[in-house]
C-alpha positions in Angstrom: 144.4 63.8 244.8 141.8 61.5 243.7 139.0 62.4 241.5 135.6 62.8 243.2 133.2 60.1 242.7 130.2 60.5 240.4 128.1 58.4 242.9 127.2 59.4 246.4 128.0 57.0 249.2 124.2 56.5 249.7 124.0 55.3 246.0 126.9 52.9 246.6 125.4 51.4 249.7 122.0 51.0 248.1 123.6 49.3 245.1 125.6 46.9 247.3 122.6 46.2 249.4 120.6 45.3 246.1 123.2 42.9 245.1 123.2 41.2 248.4 119.4 41.1 248.4 118.8 39.9 245.0 121.8 37.5 244.6 119.6 34.3 244.9 117.4 35.6 241.9 120.4 35.2 239.5 122.6 32.4 238.5 125.7 34.1 240.0 126.8 37.2 241.8 128.3 38.5 238.5 124.8 38.1 236.8 123.2 40.0 239.6 125.9 42.8 239.4 125.4 43.1 235.7 121.7 43.4 235.9 121.7 45.9 238.9 124.4 48.0 237.3 122.4 48.6 234.1 119.4 49.7 236.2 121.7 52.1 238.2 123.6 53.5 235.3 127.0 52.4 236.2 129.4 49.9 234.9 129.3 46.3 236.1 133.0 46.5 237.1 132.4 49.6 239.2 129.6 47.8 241.1 131.7 44.7 241.4 134.4 46.8 243.0 131.9 48.3 245.5 130.6 44.9 246.5 134.2 43.5 247.0 135.2 46.6 249.1 131.9 46.2 251.1 132.8 42.6 251.8 136.3 43.6 253.0 134.9 46.2 255.2 132.5 43.7 256.7 135.4 41.2 257.2 134.0 38.7 254.8 136.9 38.9 252.5 140.6 39.5 253.1 142.3 42.8 252.3 142.4 46.4 253.6 139.3 48.0 254.7 138.4 51.4 253.6 139.6 53.0 256.8 142.9 51.0 256.7 143.4 52.0 253.0 142.9 55.7 253.9 145.3 55.5 256.8 147.9 53.8 254.6 147.6 56.6 252.1 148.0 59.2 254.8 151.2 57.5 256.2 152.6 57.1 252.6 151.9 60.9 252.0 153.7 61.8 255.3 156.5 59.6 254.5 157.2 61.3 251.2 157.0 64.8 252.8 159.5 63.7 255.5 161.9 62.2 252.8 161.7 65.6 250.9 162.3 67.5 254.1 165.3 65.3 255.0 166.7 65.8 251.5 166.5 69.5 251.8 168.2 69.5 255.3 170.9 67.2 254.0 171.6 69.6 251.1 171.6 72.7 253.3 173.9 71.0 255.8 176.4 70.2 252.9 176.1 73.7 251.6 176.9 75.4 255.0 179.6 72.8 255.7 181.3 73.8 252.4 180.9 77.5 253.0 182.6 77.0 256.5 185.6 75.2 254.8 185.8 77.9 252.1 185.8 80.8 254.7 189.1 82.5 254.9 191.0 82.2 258.2 191.8 85.4 260.0 
């Protein structure tokens, strides 16, 4: 299970909005991210990831949106559970088949 974030969704949205609003005041998006991240108390890389994910969610950048990523994780989890259940059933079937063969005939 993922570790809970130190930052609330509101803080993330505000930080991304600040980068978008103040982008023109800096020489590059990275410069804006570095400056704003220092003011907010997070690392520049963290803020950069938030900005990139917000761009994906808005459809401005290719990649999985947040909801698609969550759905993919859920499907992968279900797939692991089903594989585990199938393995248990396969072993149980083999066990009972062997027991049936070992049973003495009357």
